[in-house]
C-alpha positions in Angstrom: 0.2 -0.1 0.2 1.2 3.1 -0.9 0.8 6.5 1.0 -1.4 8.1 -1.5 -3.7 5.2 -1.1 -4.2 5.7 2.8 -6.8 8.2 4.0 -5.8 11.9 4.8 -5.7 11.4 8.6 -3.3 8.0 8.2 -1.2 10.0 5.6 -0.7 12.6 7.8 0.4 10.4 10.5 2.8 8.7 8.5 4.4 11.7 7.1 5.1 12.9 10.8 6.6 9.7 11.7 8.9 9.4 8.8 9.9 13.0 9.1 10.4 12.5 12.7 12.9 9.6 12.0 14.6 11.7 9.1 15.2 14.5 11.4 16.7 12.2 14.5 18.9 10.5 11.8 20.2 13.7 10.2 20.9 15.3 13.9 22.8 11.9 14.7 24.6 12.4 11.4 25.7 15.9 12.6 26.6 15.1 15.8 28.9 12.2 14.7 30.6 14.7 12.3 31.0 17.1 14.9 32.5 14.5 17.3 35.0 13.8 14.4 35.9 17.4 13.7 36.3 17.9 17.6 38.6 15.0 18.0 40.5 15.9 14.8 41.2 19.4 16.6 42.1 18.2 20.1 44.4 15.6 18.4 46.0 18.2 16.5 46.6 20.9 19.6 48.1 18.2 21.3 50.4 17.1 18.7 51.2 20.7 17.9 50.9 22.8 21.1 54.3 23.8 21.3 54.7 25.1 17.9 51.2 26.6 17.9 52.2 28.4 21.4 55.7 29.3 20.0 54.2 31.0 16.8 51.5 32.9 18.9 54.2 34.4 21.2 56.3 35.2 18.3 53.5 37.0 16.7 52.9 38.8 20.2 56.4 39.7 20.5 56.7 41.2 17.0 53.5 43.3 17.6 54.7 44.3 21.2 58.3 45.2 19.5 57.0 47.1 16.9 54.9 49.5 19.0 58.0 50.1 21.1 60.2 51.1 18.4 61.1 54.9 18.1 59.8 56.7 15.4 
């Protein structure tokens, strides 16, 4: 039996059930993608935290040094 053959009330109910399932599935998929991206960022941060911090402090030092130079 196809959705078009059902009475209107049952058709609406079937449509709501199908859309809720798809919405939940989409939410789970987005959460899995978000968890993957967060895990990759954390792993990257743990592996390269010294280089990241060194680069940050180099840029800060250059900014502070350039403002302290006499004109």
